[in-house]
C-alpha positions, 0 to 999 in steps of 0.5 A, a space after each residue: 845771338 846764341 851768346 845772348 840767350 846763354 847770358 840770360 840763362 847765366 845765373 852768374 851774370 843775372 842773379 836768380 829772381 825771387 820767384 826762382 829762388 822760391 822754386 829752388 827752395 821747393 826742389 834744391 836739386 833742380 835748377 829753377 831757371 832751366 829745370 835741369 837736375 842738379 847733382 848733390 855736389 854741384 857747385 851751382 848749389 852754393 851759388 843758388 844758396 848765396 843768391 837766395 839767402 835774402 829770401 829765406 826769411 820770407 819763405 820761413 814766415 810763409 811756412 809758419 803762416 801755413 802751419 798756423 793756418 792748419 793748426 787753426 783749421 784743426 782746432 776749429 774742426 775739434 771745436 765743432 766736433 765738441 759742440 756736436 757732441 754736446 748737442 747729442 748729450 743734451 736732452 730734448 724737452 720731451 726726454 726731460 719730461 719723461 725722465 722727470 716722470 720716471 724719477 717722480 714715480 720711482 720715488 713714490 
């Protein structure tokens, strides 16, 4: 029974799943299946790299989408700030009339 539980943990026999690879991409110095820390020179790193290679493009695409979303949010924020600043710069009807009176009386 002990050997069967070891085989389910063995990534040599059972490759990492897509979810495990994403978990590993987030922290490459942690075994995604056991959550144990890995050394920088661990032989497991090469195995994980090879098994997770097929998911790299998907991860890169997801990161680009996140980057684009944050850029869009920032642009919307700046647009709203700009619109609010324009509103502050526009005179009300009363202010416009008062200004016209001042101009008219100064030119007489």
